[in-house]
Residue, then its C-alpha position, 0 to 999 in steps of 0.5 A: m301654549n299658542h306658539s303661533i303668537f310668538l312665531d309671528i313676532a319672530c317673523n316680524e323681527a326677521r322682516n325688520s332685519s331684511d328691511e335693514g338689508g340683513i338676513r331674514a331671521g328672527a327670534i323671541l325668548t319667552r318665559g311662559d306667556e311673557s316676552v323676555a327679549q326679541s331680535g332679528d338677525q343683525s350680523i350683516q348690519l353690525n358686521d358681526p358674525v355672531a349677532v344672529a337673532e337667537l344669540n341677540c335674544i340671549r344677550q338682551a335677556g342678560r344673566r338670569s337665574d330662570q334660564p331653564q324656564l325660558t323658551l327660545y322661538s326661532t324662524r330657522y333651524p339652529d346652527m352649531l353656534t346657537a345650539g352650543t349657546i342654548l346648552q351653555f345657558s341651559l335654556g329650557k326649550l327651543v321652538i322652531g317655526l319650520p317642519e321637522s328636520s335633522s342637522q348636526a345642531i338639532e342632533l346635538l340638542q336632542s342628545r343633550g335632552v333639550p326639548l325641541e318642538f317643530v311648528d310648521h308656521k306659515g310665516c316662517v316657512a315663507l321667509 
């Protein structure tokens, strides 16, 4: 799987959010090679603290029976809200466009068996 293509899209979403005065973060939800949903962070624009990029993608995708086959790509490390939502909806995998790191949210996902992949993506690191 070429993660770079999807992380490039997530970076574009992050830049779009930033151009709108928002937080520079983006995400894309995929199934195989197909985009299911993509979004930038909208929390500032909408004055909504849970309108983060990752949750926006999950919201756009709606209720689905194939959630374990979905991969969420993000330009940033997950927070606890995102980690909890990934667990709640049994998403199949999280790909983070940054070097490997550790946090409570990452440790929670790992302890629950969620596959995580860290990709040192130039675009995400530059954000």
